[in-house]
N, C-alpha and C positions, 0 to 999 in steps of 0.2 A: 558507587553506582555500578549496576550491572544492566546491560542492554540485551534483551532477547530479540533476535532477528528471525522473523518467520518467513520462510521461503516456500510459497505455494508453487508447485510444479505440475505442468501438464503438457507433455509432448514438446520438450525443449532440449532435445539431445544435442543440438548444434551450439547451444550457449551455456548450458547448465554447469559444465565443468569450469569454464572460464569465469563464470559468475561466482561459483563457490571458491575458486582460487583467490579472487579478489576479496571475498569476505574473510577467508582464513588469514590472509596476510595483512588485513586492515588493522592499523594501529590507532586505536581510539583513546588511549590513556584511561580506559575504563574496562572492566570485565565484560565479556560478551559470551553469548551462547547462540548457536545456530540451530534452528529447528526446521527441518525439511519435511514438507507434506507432499507426497506424490499422489495426485488425484487420478490414479489408475492410468498412467501413461502407457501408450501402446506402440510407441515409435522407437523403443530402445532406451528411453530416458531412465526407466526403472532399473535397468541393468547397470547403468552408469552410477546411479545413486547408491546402489548396494555397496559400492566400493567405499562409501563413507560411513558405513555402519561401524560403530565403536568410536568414531570421531565426533559425531553429532547425533542429536536426537532425530530419528526418522520415523515418520508415520506413513503407513501405506493404506490408501483407500482401496477397497476391493471392488469398487465400481466408481465411475466418474460422477462426482456429486456437484461440482462447480467450485469456483474460487472462494465464494463466501463460506461454504461448508469447510473447505480446506483450511481457511484462516481460523475458523472456530475450533477445528481440531487442534491446530497449532497453539492457539491462545490457551487452551486447557492445559498445556504442558509447560508453560513458561515459568521460570524461576527468577527472572530479572526484575528490576525496579521499574524499568521502562520497556515498552514493546514497540517495534517498528516492522513494517512489511517491506520485503524486498522481492520483487518479481524475479523470475528465473531467466529473463532475457537481459539484454544489456542496454536498455533504454535509460536506466538511472544509474548514477555513479555512487557507490557506497561511501566514497570519501566525503560526500556531503553530510553524512551523519555527524561529522565533527562540528560543523556549523550549527546543526540542530541541537547537539548536546550543549554547545556553548550558549546558545540562546536559552535553553531550558535553565541553565545555571544563572544566566544573567537576569531573567525575569521571574525566576522561581515559579514557572508556569506548570501546568499539567498536560498541555496539548501543544505540540509544535508541528506545523505543516511545512513541508518543503515546497516552495512555490516556484514553478517554472516561469511564470509570468513576471516575477520580480527580477529575473535574470534578463537583462535587456538584450543580450545576444540571442535569446530564445525567439524573440519577435522577428529576428532576421534569419533564423535558421530553418533547416528542413523540417517540414511537418509531415505527420502521417497522412495528411490530406486536409483540404479545407473543411470538410464536414466534421472531422474529428476536432479541429481547432475551434470551429464555431460552436460545436456541441459543448466543449469545455467552458467556453466563455458564457454560453447561455445557462449552463448548470450553476456556475458560480454566481451569475446575476440573480437567478431564481433563489438560490440559497440565501443570499444577502437580503433579498426582498422578503422572503418568508420568515427568516429567523433573526433579522436585524443584525447580522454579522457584517464584518468588513474584511472578508478574506478575498484573495485574488486568484486562488486555484483550488476549487473544491474537489475536482476528481483526481488530484495528485495521488500517486501511489505512496509517497513518503508522508505518512502520518505517524508521528512518534507520540505515544500516549503513556501516561503513568499506568502501571499495571493494575493498581488497586481501582483506579477509575474505570479502566477498560473492563475489568471483571465485574464491575457493578452495573454494566450496561447489558440488558437482556437482548442480545443480538439474534435476529431471525434470518439473516442473509443466507442465500444459497449460491447465487452466482456473482455478478459484478456489482450488486447493489450494496455491498459493504460500505463503499465510500459515502454515498448519500445517507445511508442509515446511521453510521457512526457520527457523521457530521451533524445530522438532524438531532440526534439524541443528546449529543454533547451541548450543542447550541441551545437546545430547549431548556437545559439546566442553567443556562446563563454563564457557562464556563468559557473564558476567553480562549480563542484559538490564535496562537502566535505563529508568525511565518518567517522563513528565511529563504533567500534565493538559492536555487539548486540548478544543476545542469540537467540537460535532457537530450537524448539522442534517439529520436523516434524511428520506429520501423513501420513499413507499410504492410497492408494486408497480405500481399504476396510474399512477405518475408516472415510471416507467422503471426501477425497481430490478430488477436482473437475477438476483441470487442467489436460490436456492430451496432447498427441503428436501433435494433430491438432493445439493446442494453441501455441506450440513451432514453428511450421511452420508459423503461423500467425505472431508471434513475429519477426521472421527472415524477413518476407516480409515487416513488418512495419518499421524495421530499414533500410532496403534497400530503401524502397519507400520514406521515408522522407529525406534520405541522398541526393537523387538526384532530389527530387521534389523542384521546385522553390517556 
C-alpha cells in the first residue's frame, strides 16, 4: 500500500514547516508520498516551500484559485493506492492516519473518514466557535438526511479514499466545497463511508482560520445540488 498525502497551502508560513516535519517523520508502515500545492501564497509561505523541492512533489499555482482547485491539482499527480488530504495548519494530527489505514484493512473499504465527533474528548475541547461547531453538525445531519448515510462528521478534513475511486469522480470544486461534493458523489453511488475517531485542535479566525459563513452556505447548496442533479 502507498498513501498519497495532498497538502494544499495558502498563506500558512507560521505552521507549514512544522506540519511538513510531522509528515516526513510519520511512520505509517506503508509507503507514502507528499504532494504540496501552493495556491499562490503571498506571506512568505512559497519561499519556505521551495526548500522542499527535490524531496516532494510541489505544484505552484500562479494565482489564487481556492482549496478545491488546489486539491484537484494535487489529485492529478498522485501515484499511491490511497489519497488523503492534510491541511497545512496544525488542527489535525497526521498520526491519526494509522487508525484510518487500520480501518481500511479491517473492513476492506474504499472510503475512510476521520471523525472528530467520535472522539469524546472533542465534545469537551476548545472549538473554533459555536457557529463552526453548529455548522458542522448541521451539514452532517443534512448529508444523512439527503443521502441516507450514517456518518458523524461530514466536513472533516481527513477523508481517505482509494485512488481509483477518487479519480473516477468528476470533481468541480473550486473552494471549500470539496468536502460536500466528494461526500455527495460517493454516497450517491451507494459506497459505504467508514469512520474512525481522530484528534482535533481547532484554531480561531484570528489565528488564521479561513472558512466562513459563506462557505457553509455553499456547502449546503452543494449537498442539495448533487442530490437532485442527474
